[in-house]
C-alpha positions in Angstrom: 51.1 0.9 2.6 49.7 3.1 -0.1 48.2 1.8 -3.4 49.6 3.0 -6.7 47.0 2.6 -9.9 48.6 2.3 -13.3 47.5 1.6 -16.7 49.2 0.0 -19.8 48.5 -1.8 -23.1 48.6 -5.5 -21.2 48.5 -6.4 -17.5 52.1 -7.2 -17.6 52.8 -3.7 -18.9 50.7 -2.3 -16.4 52.2 -4.0 -13.4 55.9 -3.0 -14.9 54.9 0.5 -14.5 53.6 0.2 -11.1 56.9 -1.8 -10.0 58.8 1.0 -11.3 56.7 3.6 -9.3 57.1 1.8 -6.2 60.9 1.3 -6.7 60.8 -2.5 -5.7 61.0 -6.0 -7.4 58.0 -8.0 -8.4 58.1 -10.4 -5.3 57.9 -7.6 -3.3 54.9 -6.2 -4.5 51.2 -7.2 -4.6 48.7 -6.5 -7.1 44.7 -6.1 -8.1 43.8 -6.3 -11.4 41.0 -3.5 -11.8 40.5 -3.9 -15.8 41.6 -5.9 -18.3 42.0 -5.1 -22.5 38.9 -6.4 -24.1 39.3 -8.7 -27.2 38.7 -6.6 -30.5 38.2 -7.6 -34.3 41.2 -9.5 -35.9 42.9 -10.3 -32.8 43.1 -6.5 -31.8 42.6 -5.4 -28.3 40.6 -2.5 -27.0 40.9 -0.3 -24.0 43.7 -0.5 -21.4 44.7 -2.9 -18.7 44.5 -1.1 -15.3 45.9 -2.4 -12.1 46.5 -1.4 -8.4 49.5 -2.4 -6.5 51.3 -1.6 -3.2 54.4 -3.1 -1.5 53.8 -6.3 0.4 53.1 -5.7 4.4 56.0 -7.4 6.0 55.1 -10.3 8.2 57.2 -12.1 10.6 58.8 -15.2 9.3 56.8 -18.1 11.2 58.9 -20.2 13.1 58.4 -24.1 11.8 57.5 -26.5 14.7 59.6 -29.0 15.1 57.5 -31.9 14.8 60.1 -34.5 13.7 61.2 -36.5 16.9 64.0 -39.2 17.1 62.6 -42.7 16.3 62.0 -44.5 19.5 64.6 -47.4 20.1 62.6 -50.3 19.0 61.9 -53.1 21.6 64.6 -55.7 21.5 67.2 -53.5 19.9 70.8 -54.4 21.1 69.8 -57.7 22.4 69.8 -59.5 19.3 66.2 -59.9 18.8 64.3 -58.9 15.9 61.8 -56.0 16.7 58.1 -56.8 15.9 56.4 -54.8 13.3 53.3 -53.0 13.9 50.0 -54.1 12.8 48.9 -52.9 9.3 45.3 -51.7 10.3 46.5 -49.9 13.3 49.3 -47.9 10.8 46.2 -47.0 8.7 44.3 -45.6 11.5 47.2 -43.5 12.5 47.7 -41.9 9.1 43.8 -41.3 9.0 44.1 -39.3 12.3 47.4 -37.4 11.1 45.4 -36.2 7.6 42.5 -35.1 9.8 44.8 -32.9 12.2 46.4 -31.4 9.2 43.0 -30.7 7.7 41.8 -29.0 10.9 44.4 -27.5 11.9 44.0 -23.7 11.8 46.3 -21.4 9.7 48.8 -19.0 11.3 47.3 -15.6 11.0 49.1 -12.2 11.3 49.6 -11.5 15.0 47.2 -8.7 16.0 48.7 -5.8 18.2 49.4 -2.2 18.1 51.6 -0.7 15.3 55.3 -0.2 15.9 56.5 2.9 17.0 58.8 4.5 14.1 60.8 5.9 16.4 61.8 2.8 18.1 62.0 1.3 14.7 64.6 4.0 13.7 66.3 3.6 17.0 66.9 -0.2 16.6 68.2 0.5 12.9 70.8 3.1 14.4 72.0 0.9 16.7 72.6 -1.9 14.4 74.4 0.5 11.9 76.8 1.9 14.2 77.7 -1.4 15.3 78.2 -2.9 11.8 80.3 0.2 11.1 82.4 -0.6 14.0 82.8 -4.0 13.1 85.0 -3.2 9.8 86.9 -0.8 11.9 84.9 2.5 10.6 83.3 5.3 12.7 79.7 6.2 11.9 77.2 8.6 12.7 73.3 8.4 12.0 70.6 11.1 10.8 67.1 9.9 11.1 64.1 11.4 8.9 60.8 10.2 9.9 57.6 11.0 7.9 54.6 9.1 9.0 55.3 5.6 8.3 58.5 6.3 6.0 61.8 6.2 7.8 65.2 7.0 6.6 68.2 6.5 8.5 71.5 7.9 6.9 74.8 6.4 8.1 77.7 9.0 7.7 81.4 8.9 8.3 84.7 7.5 6.9 85.8 4.5 5.5 82.4 3.3 4.8 82.9 2.4 1.1 82.8 -1.4 1.9 79.2 -1.0 3.0 78.2 0.4 -0.1 79.9 -2.0 -2.8 79.6 -1.7 -6.6 76.7 0.4 -7.5 75.2 0.0 -4.1 74.9 -3.7 -4.1 76.4 -4.1 -0.6 74.2 -1.2 0.5 71.3 -3.2 -0.7 71.8 -6.2 1.4 72.6 -4.1 4.4 69.4 -2.5 4.3 67.6 -6.0 3.9 69.5 -6.9 7.1 68.4 -3.8 9.0 65.4 -4.5 7.9 65.3 -8.0 9.7 67.1 -6.5 12.7 64.7 -3.4 13.3 61.4 -4.5 11.7 60.7 -8.4 11.7 61.9 -9.0 15.1 59.7 -6.2 16.5 56.7 -7.5 14.5 56.4 -4.1 12.5 54.4 -4.4 9.3 53.5 -0.9 8.6 56.9 1.4 8.3 58.9 1.3 5.4 62.5 1.8 6.0 65.2 3.0 3.7 69.1 3.0 4.4 71.7 5.4 2.8 75.3 5.3 3.7 77.7 8.3 3.0 75.2 10.0 0.9 75.3 7.3 -1.8 71.6 7.3 -2.6 71.7 11.4 -3.1 74.5 11.2 -5.3 73.6 8.3 -7.5 70.3 9.9 -7.8 71.9 12.9 -9.2 74.3 11.4 -11.4 71.8 9.2 -12.9 69.4 11.8 -13.4 71.8 14.0 -15.4 72.9 10.9 -17.5 69.7 9.8 -18.4 68.5 13.7 -19.3 71.6 13.8 -21.7 70.4 10.0 -23.3 66.7 11.5 -23.9 68.0 14.6 -25.8 70.3 11.9 -28.0 67.1 9.8 -28.3 65.3 13.0 -29.4 67.9 14.2 -31.9 68.3 10.8 -33.7 64.8 9.8 -33.5 66.1 6.3 -32.4 64.9 4.5 -28.9 67.7 3.5 -26.5 67.7 0.7 -24.0 69.9 1.5 -20.8 71.9 -0.6 -19.0 70.0 -3.2 -16.5 68.9 -1.7 -13.1 67.7 -2.6 -9.9 64.1 -1.2 -9.5 65.1 1.7 -7.1 67.5 2.9 -10.1 64.6 2.6 -12.7 62.2 4.8 -10.6 65.0 7.4 -10.5 65.0 7.5 -14.2 61.2 7.3 -14.8 61.1 10.3 -12.3 63.6 12.3 -13.9 61.9 12.0 -17.1 58.5 12.5 -16.1 56.9 15.6 -17.5 58.9 15.3 -21.0 56.5 15.2 -23.8 59.3 14.5 -26.6 59.9 11.1 -25.4 58.4 7.9 -23.5 60.0 5.3 -21.3 58.9 1.6 -20.3 61.0 -1.2 -18.7 61.3 -4.5 -20.3 63.1 -7.7 -19.3 63.2 -9.7 -16.1 64.9 -8.8 -12.9 67.9 -8.8 -12.5 68.1 -8.0 -16.1 65.4 -5.4 -16.3 65.9 -2.5 -18.1 64.4 1.1 -19.0 63.8 2.0 -22.7 63.8 5.4 -23.9 61.9 6.0 -27.3 60.8 9.3 -29.0 57.2 10.0 -28.2 54.8 9.5 -31.2 54.2 12.7 -33.3 50.7 14.0 -32.2 47.9 13.8 -34.9 47.2 17.2 -36.8 43.8 18.2 -36.6 42.3 19.0 -40.1 
């Protein structure tokens, strides 16, 4: 996974910008703090925070060992006889032995092996999506776009709105399930899989970019900042990308998911040179 490097007035602000660039939530990313602001006079800080971030490599979920067994039938059970209690010293020795085993047991490591073939991952995703469409009585065809480790699978057809949901909420769930089916079961830790249904993401990107451009113009005209509605991280990334390059406004995200939102503010006027 590629790293992105961002800066901000604080570590949290630098992390927020990185999350918006990656288009993922906080729990899906990992960070490295490269530089922290230094304390200055009167409680002020000098310099900027600098962090590196990337999407967490996906690892297969480890199966929990079933170590709990049914208790053995005590001697004398069912005969009316009272079962004998084990001696205390022997019980203590057993506990010590279990603690030692737990301390010496090695941690599960990420399985080694050749990287998964992106084409095979895409094929598994296609198979699942076509079957999912059929399960709701719809007919779907897939289009695959593979660029290195980035995979996009588009499901097109009719009567697919149920798989998109309000503002793409169901689509996000379908994407998560498809990743489990096509990546985790294959032990894939390297590819990035993205799902689109009925061209929703492209339509959403176009409409959202057009909307935030209009909002940015209003912010410049009024001189007042404006906070957008709460959005998931992929939509926040669209907002930041759509306004990148504009020097008359600045954007930043605030709040915590799922109530995190983008704020568009007028850019500070440049200091005039004497």
